[in-house]
ChimeraX commands (.cxc) that place a marker at each C-alpha (Angstrom):
marker #1 position -14.94,-40.03,15.86 radius 0.5
marker #1 position -16.28,-36.42,16.56 radius 0.5
marker #1 position -12.26,-34.65,16.71 radius 0.5
marker #1 position -11.93,-36.18,13.18 radius 0.5
marker #1 position -15.09,-34.47,12.10 radius 0.5
marker #1 position -14.06,-30.84,13.99 radius 0.5
marker #1 position -10.59,-31.01,12.80 radius 0.5
marker #1 position -11.93,-31.72,8.92 radius 0.5
marker #1 position -14.65,-29.03,9.99 radius 0.5
marker #1 position -11.08,-26.26,11.15 radius 0.5
marker #1 position -9.16,-27.81,8.43 radius 0.5
marker #1 position -11.83,-26.70,5.99 radius 0.5
marker #1 position -12.74,-23.05,7.22 radius 0.5
marker #1 position -8.81,-22.30,7.50 radius 0.5
marker #1 position -8.62,-22.89,3.76 radius 0.5
marker #1 position -12.65,-21.33,2.76 radius 0.5
marker #1 position -10.78,-17.88,5.18 radius 0.5
marker #1 position -7.67,-18.49,3.15 radius 0.5
marker #1 position -9.28,-17.48,-0.21 radius 0.5
marker #1 position -9.00,-14.13,-1.22 radius 0.5
marker #1 position -9.36,-11.86,-4.29 radius 0.5
marker #1 position -5.77,-12.27,-6.01 radius 0.5
marker #1 position -4.87,-8.94,-5.86 radius 0.5
marker #1 position -2.08,-7.19,-8.18 radius 0.5
marker #1 position 0.47,-5.66,-6.50 radius 0.5
marker #1 position 2.26,-3.90,-9.08 radius 0.5
marker #1 position 0.29,-1.71,-11.75 radius 0.5
marker #1 position 2.48,-2.31,-14.77 radius 0.5
marker #1 position 2.44,-6.39,-14.32 radius 0.5
marker #1 position -0.91,-5.35,-13.94 radius 0.5
marker #1 position -1.86,-4.08,-16.12 radius 0.5
marker #1 position 0.12,-6.54,-18.59 radius 0.5
marker #1 position -1.65,-10.19,-17.26 radius 0.5
marker #1 position -4.92,-8.50,-17.90 radius 0.5
marker #1 position -3.44,-7.82,-21.53 radius 0.5
marker #1 position -2.74,-10.64,-21.56 radius 0.5
marker #1 position -6.08,-12.60,-20.58 radius 0.5
marker #1 position -7.88,-9.68,-22.36 radius 0.5
marker #1 position -10.04,-8.61,-19.21 radius 0.5
marker #1 position -10.58,-5.47,-17.57 radius 0.5
marker #1 position -9.43,-4.32,-14.13 radius 0.5
marker #1 position -10.19,-3.05,-10.99 radius 0.5
marker #1 position -7.89,-1.19,-9.21 radius 0.5
marker #1 position -8.50,0.74,-6.31 radius 0.5
marker #1 position -6.22,3.19,-4.76 radius 0.5
marker #1 position -6.54,2.75,-1.17 radius 0.5
marker #1 position -4.54,3.67,2.54 radius 0.5
marker #1 position -4.41,1.76,5.63 radius 0.5
marker #1 position -5.69,4.27,7.89 radius 0.5
marker #1 position -8.23,5.05,5.81 radius 0.5
marker #1 position -11.83,4.18,7.81 radius 0.5
marker #1 position -13.60,3.79,4.48 radius 0.5
marker #1 position -10.65,1.64,2.89 radius 0.5
marker #1 position -10.98,-0.63,5.49 radius 0.5
marker #1 position -14.58,-1.06,5.77 radius 0.5
marker #1 position -14.37,-2.11,2.14 radius 0.5
marker #1 position -11.47,-4.38,2.96 radius 0.5
marker #1 position -13.98,-5.48,5.76 radius 0.5
marker #1 position -16.72,-6.87,4.24 radius 0.5
marker #1 position -17.45,-5.72,1.00 radius 0.5
marker #1 position -14.06,-7.67,-0.80 radius 0.5
marker #1 position -14.70,-10.63,2.08 radius 0.5
marker #1 position -18.19,-11.02,0.20 radius 0.5
marker #1 position -17.70,-14.35,-1.59 radius 0.5
marker #1 position -19.70,-13.42,-4.34 radius 0.5
marker #1 position -17.19,-10.54,-5.18 radius 0.5
marker #1 position -14.26,-12.54,-4.84 radius 0.5
marker #1 position -15.47,-15.06,-7.33 radius 0.5
marker #1 position -16.69,-12.54,-9.86 radius 0.5
marker #1 position -13.23,-10.39,-9.05 radius 0.5
marker #1 position -11.17,-13.37,-9.69 radius 0.5
marker #1 position -13.23,-15.42,-12.98 radius 0.5
marker #1 position -13.67,-11.83,-14.75 radius 0.5
marker #1 position -11.05,-9.11,-13.18 radius 0.5
marker #1 position -7.95,-8.15,-13.22 radius 0.5
marker #1 position -7.76,-7.08,-9.60 radius 0.5
marker #1 position -4.45,-4.16,-8.50 radius 0.5
marker #1 position -5.15,-2.00,-5.01 radius 0.5
marker #1 position -2.15,0.09,-4.25 radius 0.5
marker #1 position -1.62,1.49,-1.15 radius 0.5
marker #1 position -0.79,5.70,-1.15 radius 0.5
marker #1 position 0.78,4.84,2.79 radius 0.5
marker #1 position 3.17,2.13,1.25 radius 0.5
marker #1 position 3.89,4.25,-1.75 radius 0.5
marker #1 position 2.97,2.17,-4.10 radius 0.5
marker #1 position 2.85,3.26,-7.51 radius 0.5
marker #1 position -0.44,4.94,-9.17 radius 0.5
marker #1 position -0.81,6.55,-12.50 radius 0.5
marker #1 position -0.92,10.22,-12.73 radius 0.5
marker #1 position -4.05,10.09,-14.36 radius 0.5
marker #1 position -5.68,7.72,-11.30 radius 0.5
marker #1 position -4.80,9.67,-8.85 radius 0.5
marker #1 position -7.98,11.24,-6.31 radius 0.5
marker #1 position -7.80,12.57,-3.43 radius 0.5
marker #1 position -9.65,10.87,-1.08 radius 0.5
marker #1 position -9.55,6.33,-0.37 radius 0.5
marker #1 position -10.62,4.31,-1.16 radius 0.5
marker #1 position -10.97,5.39,-5.35 radius 0.5
marker #1 position -12.30,2.57,-7.35 radius 0.5
marker #1 position -11.96,2.59,-10.83 radius 0.5
marker #1 position -12.72,-0.04,-13.45 radius 0.5
marker #1 position -10.32,0.15,-16.44 radius 0.5
marker #1 position -9.59,-1.56,-20.22 radius 0.5
marker #1 position -6.47,-3.41,-20.32 radius 0.5
marker #1 position -4.18,-0.96,-21.39 radius 0.5
marker #1 position -5.86,0.34,-18.92 radius 0.5
marker #1 position -8.09,3.42,-19.98 radius 0.5
marker #1 position -10.98,3.97,-17.25 radius 0.5
marker #1 position -13.78,2.49,-18.80 radius 0.5
marker #1 position -16.36,4.77,-16.43 radius 0.5
marker #1 position -14.98,7.86,-14.01 radius 0.5
marker #1 position -14.19,5.88,-10.43 radius 0.5
marker #1 position -16.67,5.30,-7.16 radius 0.5
marker #1 position -15.89,6.80,-3.88 radius 0.5
marker #1 position -16.16,5.01,-0.53 radius 0.5
marker #1 position -17.11,2.24,0.02 radius 0.5
marker #1 position -19.75,0.45,-1.96 radius 0.5
marker #1 position -21.81,-2.38,-0.47 radius 0.5
marker #1 position -21.15,-5.45,-1.59 radius 0.5
marker #1 position -25.28,-5.92,-3.80 radius 0.5
marker #1 position -23.89,-2.56,-5.28 radius 0.5
marker #1 position -20.29,-4.21,-5.50 radius 0.5
marker #1 position -21.72,-6.51,-7.81 radius 0.5
marker #1 position -24.46,-4.62,-9.57 radius 0.5
marker #1 position -21.17,-1.81,-10.87 radius 0.5
marker #1 position -19.00,-5.41,-11.37 radius 0.5
marker #1 position -21.83,-6.46,-13.58 radius 0.5
marker #1 position -21.70,-3.32,-15.60 radius 0.5
marker #1 position -18.47,-2.67,-16.11 radius 0.5
marker #1 position -18.25,-6.49,-17.49 radius 0.5
marker #1 position -21.61,-5.90,-20.39 radius 0.5
marker #1 position -19.54,-2.53,-21.18 radius 0.5
marker #1 position -16.38,-3.94,-21.78 radius 0.5
marker #1 position -17.98,-6.92,-23.55 radius 0.5
marker #1 position -19.51,-5.66,-25.86 radius 0.5
marker #1 position -16.76,-2.77,-26.64 radius 0.5
marker #1 position -14.44,-5.53,-27.43 radius 0.5
marker #1 position -17.36,-7.31,-29.38 radius 0.5
marker #1 position -17.12,-3.40,-31.43 radius 0.5
marker #1 position -13.08,-3.52,-32.05 radius 0.5
marker #1 position -12.96,-7.07,-33.24 radius 0.5
marker link #1:1,2 radius 0.2
marker link #1:2,3 radius 0.2
marker link #1:3,4 radius 0.2
marker link #1:4,5 radius 0.2
marker link #1:5,6 radius 0.2
marker link #1:6,7 radius 0.2
marker link #1:7,8 radius 0.2
marker link #1:8,9 radius 0.2
marker link #1:9,10 radius 0.2
marker link #1:10,11 radius 0.2
marker link #1:11,12 radius 0.2
marker link #1:12,13 radius 0.2
marker link #1:13,14 radius 0.2
marker link #1:14,15 radius 0.2
marker link #1:15,16 radius 0.2
marker link #1:16,17 radius 0.2
marker link #1:17,18 radius 0.2
marker link #1:18,19 radius 0.2
marker link #1:19,20 radius 0.2
marker link #1:20,21 radius 0.2
marker link #1:21,22 radius 0.2
marker link #1:22,23 radius 0.2
marker link #1:23,24 radius 0.2
marker link #1:24,25 radius 0.2
marker link #1:25,26 radius 0.2
marker link #1:26,27 radius 0.2
marker link #1:27,28 radius 0.2
marker link #1:28,29 radius 0.2
marker link #1:29,30 radius 0.2
marker link #1:30,31 radius 0.2
marker link #1:31,32 radius 0.2
marker link #1:32,33 radius 0.2
marker link #1:33,34 radius 0.2
marker link #1:34,35 radius 0.2
marker link #1:35,36 radius 0.2
marker link #1:36,37 radius 0.2
marker link #1:37,38 radius 0.2
marker link #1:38,39 radius 0.2
marker link #1:39,40 radius 0.2
marker link #1:40,41 radius 0.2
marker link #1:41,42 radius 0.2
marker link #1:42,43 radius 0.2
marker link #1:43,44 radius 0.2
marker link #1:44,45 radius 0.2
marker link #1:45,46 radius 0.2
marker link #1:46,47 radius 0.2
marker link #1:47,48 radius 0.2
marker link #1:48,49 radius 0.2
marker link #1:49,50 radius 0.2
marker link #1:50,51 radius 0.2
marker link #1:51,52 radius 0.2
marker link #1:52,53 radius 0.2
marker link #1:53,54 radius 0.2
marker link #1:54,55 radius 0.2
marker link #1:55,56 radius 0.2
marker link #1:56,57 radius 0.2
marker link #1:57,58 radius 0.2
marker link #1:58,59 radius 0.2
marker link #1:59,60 radius 0.2
marker link #1:60,61 radius 0.2
marker link #1:61,62 radius 0.2
marker link #1:62,63 radius 0.2
marker link #1:63,64 radius 0.2
marker link #1:64,65 radius 0.2
marker link #1:65,66 radius 0.2
marker link #1:66,67 radius 0.2
marker link #1:67,68 radius 0.2
marker link #1:68,69 radius 0.2
marker link #1:69,70 radius 0.2
marker link #1:70,71 radius 0.2
marker link #1:71,72 radius 0.2
marker link #1:72,73 radius 0.2
marker link #1:73,74 radius 0.2
marker link #1:74,75 radius 0.2
marker link #1:75,76 radius 0.2
marker link #1:76,77 radius 0.2
marker link #1:77,78 radius 0.2
marker link #1:78,79 radius 0.2
marker link #1:79,80 radius 0.2
marker link #1:80,81 radius 0.2
marker link #1:81,82 radius 0.2
marker link #1:82,83 radius 0.2
marker link #1:83,84 radius 0.2
marker link #1:84,85 radius 0.2
marker link #1:85,86 radius 0.2
marker link #1:86,87 radius 0.2
marker link #1:87,88 radius 0.2
marker link #1:88,89 radius 0.2
marker link #1:89,90 radius 0.2
marker link #1:90,91 radius 0.2
marker link #1:91,92 radius 0.2
marker link #1:92,93 radius 0.2
marker link #1:93,94 radius 0.2
marker link #1:94,95 radius 0.2
marker link #1:95,96 radius 0.2
marker link #1:96,97 radius 0.2
marker link #1:97,98 radius 0.2
marker link #1:98,99 radius 0.2
marker link #1:99,100 radius 0.2
marker link #1:100,101 radius 0.2
marker link #1:101,102 radius 0.2
marker link #1:102,103 radius 0.2
marker link #1:103,104 radius 0.2
marker link #1:104,105 radius 0.2
marker link #1:105,106 radius 0.2
marker link #1:106,107 radius 0.2
marker link #1:107,108 radius 0.2
marker link #1:108,109 radius 0.2
marker link #1:109,110 radius 0.2
marker link #1:110,111 radius 0.2
marker link #1:111,112 radius 0.2
marker link #1:112,113 radius 0.2
marker link #1:113,114 radius 0.2
marker link #1:114,115 radius 0.2
marker link #1:115,116 radius 0.2
marker link #1:116,117 radius 0.2
marker link #1:117,118 radius 0.2
marker link #1:118,119 radius 0.2
marker link #1:119,120 radius 0.2
marker link #1:120,121 radius 0.2
marker link #1:121,122 radius 0.2
marker link #1:122,123 radius 0.2
marker link #1:123,124 radius 0.2
marker link #1:124,125 radius 0.2
marker link #1:125,126 radius 0.2
marker link #1:126,127 radius 0.2
marker link #1:127,128 radius 0.2
marker link #1:128,129 radius 0.2
marker link #1:129,130 radius 0.2
marker link #1:130,131 radius 0.2
marker link #1:131,132 radius 0.2
marker link #1:132,133 radius 0.2
marker link #1:133,134 radius 0.2
marker link #1:134,135 radius 0.2
marker link #1:135,136 radius 0.2
marker link #1:136,137 radius 0.2
marker link #1:137,138 radius 0.2
marker link #1:138,139 radius 0.2
marker link #1:139,140 radius 0.2
marker link #1:140,141 radius 0.2
view
C-alpha cells in the first residue's frame, strides 16, 4: 500500500511540475492568438545566458499564482536574443530581460519592465495591466 501511495505522489508531483506558462514562441502567431481571444499579451525579450533572465525564469515564472494568472488572462510570448527569435524593432531594448505588456494588436499598454521582478510585484503588475486592458476594451465598444 505504501509503495502505491509513493508512486501516486511521484506521479502527481511530476504532473504539477510539468505544468507551466503556456509560451507562444512565435511573435506573429502569439499576436494572432491574442487577437482571436481578445487578451492582453505578455512579451518577454530574454537571453539564456543572462543572469536576471534565468532568475526570472527560475523564480517568478515558476510561481503557481503567476502561471495561473498568465495562462488564464494573457497570451505569453517569449523571444530569445541568443536564438535569433523575431522581436519587433519597436520592442527591442538593449537589456534583458525586457518585459512588455501589449494590447492584442501588439501595441504597448505601458513602458516595459526591465530586469527580474519578484512574483508578488509581477502579480500586482498583471492586475494593473488586466484592468487597463479591460477598461480600454470597454471604452472601444
